[in-house]
C-alpha positions as CSV (number, residue, x, y, z in Angstrom):
1,M,101.9,96.1,81.8
2,S,98.9,97.3,80.1
3,A,96.9,100.7,80.4
4,G,94.4,98.8,82.5
5,D,97.2,97.6,85.2
6,A,98.8,99.4,88.2
7,E,101.6,98.2,89.9
8,G,101.1,94.7,88.3
9,G,97.5,94.6,88.9
10,N,94.0,95.1,86.7
11,V,92.5,98.3,88.8
12,F,89.2,97.5,86.6
13,G,88.9,93.5,88.5
14,E,90.0,90.3,87.6
15,R,88.9,87.5,85.3
16,V,88.9,85.0,88.1
17,L,86.6,85.4,91.0
18,K,89.0,85.6,94.9
19,G,87.0,85.4,97.2
20,A,84.4,87.6,96.8
21,G,84.2,90.9,95.0
22,L,81.8,93.6,92.8
23,I,81.5,91.6,89.3
24,G,81.7,94.7,86.4
25,I,80.4,94.4,82.9
26,I,81.0,96.8,80.0
27,Y,78.8,98.1,78.3
28,D,79.1,99.9,74.6
29,L,76.5,102.5,74.1
30,K,77.5,103.0,70.3
31,Q,76.6,99.9,69.1
32,D,73.5,97.4,69.8
33,K,73.3,94.0,71.0
34,K,73.9,92.9,67.6
35,R,76.7,95.2,67.2
36,D,74.4,97.9,64.5
37,P,75.1,101.4,65.4
38,S,73.0,102.5,67.9
39,T,70.7,105.4,67.6
40,G,68.2,107.4,69.5
41,K,68.9,108.5,73.1
42,D,72.2,110.2,74.5
43,Y,74.3,108.8,76.5
44,R,73.8,110.9,79.5
45,D,69.6,110.1,78.9
46,V,70.4,106.6,79.1
47,I,72.3,106.7,82.2
48,N,69.4,108.9,83.7
49,E,67.0,106.2,82.4
50,F,68.9,103.6,83.9
51,L,69.4,104.9,87.5
52,E,65.5,106.2,87.4
53,N,64.5,102.9,86.5
54,N,66.6,101.6,89.9
55,W,69.2,100.6,88.0
56,D,67.5,98.0,85.7
57,E,69.5,95.8,83.5
58,S,67.3,95.8,80.7
59,V,68.3,99.3,79.8
60,L,71.8,98.7,79.3
61,N,71.2,95.3,78.0
62,R,69.8,96.9,74.8
63,Y,73.3,97.7,74.0
64,F,76.8,95.8,73.3
65,R,78.3,94.0,76.3
66,A,81.5,92.2,76.8
67,V,80.7,88.5,77.6
68,Q,83.5,88.1,80.3
69,P,82.9,90.2,83.0
70,L,85.6,91.6,85.9
71,Y,85.6,91.1,88.9
72,A,87.2,93.5,91.5
73,T,87.2,94.5,95.0
74,Q,87.6,98.1,94.7
75,I,87.1,101.0,92.9
76,F,89.7,102.8,92.1
77,I,91.7,103.6,89.0
78,P,94.3,106.1,88.8
79,I,94.3,108.7,85.2
80,M,94.8,106.8,82.4
81,Q,93.6,106.6,78.5
82,A,89.7,105.8,78.4
83,N,90.7,102.5,76.4
84,A,92.4,100.9,79.2
85,A,88.5,99.6,80.1
86,P,88.1,98.1,76.7
87,A,91.7,96.1,77.2
88,A,90.9,95.6,80.5
89,F,87.9,93.4,79.4
90,G,89.5,92.1,76.3
91,V,87.3,93.6,73.7
92,E,89.4,96.9,72.6
93,K,89.2,95.8,69.3
94,I,85.5,96.0,69.6
95,I,84.8,98.9,71.6
96,K,86.4,102.3,70.8
97,P,87.0,104.1,73.9
98,S,84.4,106.4,74.5
99,R,80.9,106.3,75.7
100,W,81.1,102.8,77.4
101,L,79.5,102.2,80.8
102,I,80.5,99.9,83.3
103,H,78.5,98.3,86.2
104,Y,79.5,97.1,88.9
105,K,77.5,95.4,91.9
106,G,77.8,93.0,94.4
107,Q,76.6,92.7,98.6
108,V,79.3,94.3,100.9
109,S,79.0,95.0,104.9
110,P,81.0,97.6,106.8
111,P,83.9,96.7,109.2
112,E,82.1,97.7,112.0
113,D,78.3,99.3,112.7
114,G,78.4,102.8,112.1
115,T,76.7,106.0,110.3
116,Y,79.2,105.8,106.6
117,R,79.0,107.9,103.8
118,L,80.4,107.3,100.5
119,L,82.5,109.4,98.9
120,C,83.3,109.3,95.0
121,Y,84.8,111.1,92.0
122,A,85.2,110.3,88.0
123,D,86.6,111.9,84.7
124,D,83.7,111.2,83.5
125,V,81.0,109.6,85.1
126,I,80.3,107.5,88.8
127,F,77.4,107.0,90.3
128,A,76.9,104.6,93.6
129,A,74.0,103.7,95.6
130,I,73.0,101.0,98.5
131,N,69.7,98.9,98.4
132,G,69.1,100.9,94.9
133,K,69.2,104.1,96.3
134,V,71.9,106.6,94.8
135,V,73.8,108.3,97.7
136,C,76.5,109.6,95.7
137,Q,76.7,110.8,92.2
138,G,81.2,112.5,91.7
139,S,81.0,113.0,87.7
140,R,81.6,115.5,86.2
141,T,79.9,118.7,85.6
142,D,79.3,118.0,81.4
143,V,77.5,114.6,82.9
144,W,75.9,115.5,86.1
145,I,72.1,114.2,86.6
146,D,71.1,116.5,89.3
147,S,67.9,115.1,89.3
148,V,69.4,111.3,90.9
149,W,71.4,113.1,92.6
150,P,71.1,116.8,93.4
151,R,74.9,118.7,93.4
152,Q,75.5,120.6,96.8
153,A,78.7,122.9,97.5
154,S,78.7,121.5,100.6
155,T,79.7,118.1,99.2
156,K,82.6,118.9,97.7
157,G,85.9,117.5,99.1
158,Q,89.6,116.7,98.8
159,A,91.1,116.7,95.5
160,I,92.2,113.1,93.8
161,G,92.7,112.4,90.5
162,N,92.0,115.2,88.4
163,G,88.8,116.5,90.5
164,N,87.2,116.5,93.7
165,L,85.6,114.0,95.9
166,S,81.8,114.5,95.9
167,M,80.6,113.4,100.0
168,G,77.6,111.3,99.9
169,D,74.5,110.9,101.8
170,W,75.2,109.6,105.7
171,V,73.7,105.7,105.6
172,D,73.3,103.8,109.2
173,M,74.9,100.1,108.5
174,K,76.0,96.7,110.4
175,K,79.0,94.8,110.7
176,D,78.3,91.5,109.1
177,E,74.4,92.4,107.5
178,P,75.6,93.0,104.0
179,V,73.6,95.7,102.1
180,D,73.8,95.4,97.9
181,L,76.7,97.7,96.6
182,D,75.6,99.2,93.3
183,V,78.9,101.6,91.0
184,L,78.4,102.4,87.0
185,I,81.4,104.3,86.1
186,G,81.7,105.6,82.3
187,E,83.8,107.9,79.9
188,R,82.0,109.9,77.4
189,P,84.5,111.8,74.9
190,G,87.3,109.2,75.3
191,G,90.8,110.4,76.1
192,S,91.4,110.3,79.9
193,F,89.7,108.9,82.8
194,C,89.3,108.1,86.4
195,A,87.5,106.8,88.7
196,F,87.5,106.7,92.5
197,L,85.5,105.0,95.7
198,L,86.3,105.6,99.5
199,Y,84.3,106.0,102.4
200,E,83.8,107.9,105.7
201,K,82.9,106.5,109.2
202,K,80.9,109.1,111.3
203,G,83.3,109.9,114.2
204,E,86.1,108.5,113.0
205,V,89.2,110.7,113.0
206,Y,91.3,110.3,110.2
207,P,94.6,111.0,109.2
208,E,95.8,114.2,107.6
209,K,98.2,115.7,104.9
210,D,98.6,119.3,103.9
211,G,95.6,119.9,105.7
212,K,93.5,117.8,104.1
213,R,91.1,114.7,105.4
214,I,92.9,111.0,104.0
215,Y,89.8,109.2,103.9
216,P,90.1,104.8,103.3
217,A,89.2,103.2,100.0
218,L,86.2,101.5,99.8
219,Q,88.5,97.9,99.6
220,L,87.4,94.5,100.1
221,A,90.9,93.0,99.7
222,P,94.3,94.4,99.6
223,G,94.6,96.6,97.0
224,N,96.5,99.0,95.5
225,T,95.6,102.9,95.6
226,P,98.6,104.1,92.9
227,G,99.4,108.1,93.8
228,Y,97.4,108.2,97.2
229,P,98.8,107.9,100.3
230,S,97.7,104.9,102.1
231,D,100.4,105.1,103.8
232,L,99.4,107.5,106.5
233,L,96.3,105.0,106.9
234,K,97.2,102.4,109.7
235,D,95.2,99.3,110.3
236,I,93.3,99.5,107.3
237,A,89.6,98.3,107.9
238,Y,88.6,95.7,104.9
239,W,84.8,95.9,104.0
240,K,83.2,92.3,103.7
241,G,81.9,91.1,100.2
242,Y,79.8,88.0,100.1
243,P,80.1,85.5,96.9
């Protein structure tokens, strides 16, 4: 089992698309497209430019990217070494485990009509957008970008990984009406990494453990959620993905 695996599955995604999933591409901000050392903008500034320009991929395409994408049906990555991400994409000999980003994107719809919000956390970087608008950020404080999605004391949620979930903005969505979902995750210094994307439906009653609500992972298909008490969630409702 490699560092990017959890119970036999690649937590960053699979190389072959089975059904529908989010397509993920890894970028290395340390080197340009020709693999020469990149100069200029800081890691955080590149993220800010990318998001403030409505997730414009031309910003990231200035940098080296892996040719092989991965296809993910969830973002639920437990704490592991940051070198697991390049290894998952097969570029561990080319991308060192620092200052990388992965952009996942696809179309999804919720299990049923309702008002939903995304919940997220990562060490170091995670942003999630619906129809191009950032609706949740769960990055560490040293890479948090308030101009993209401001930090609010009331958004701090349950513990997960080595931090706490951020509670996102409420959005009305309908079953079988797809929305664009973009998720950006990344690691700045190298070391340990984790990333989680969950959701809440307004008015839904969720189980509790030790006095804390257990929210479901946003999943397009069955997947492992290592270290998370998913056994408390009965009749998991999967979101629908679109090829």
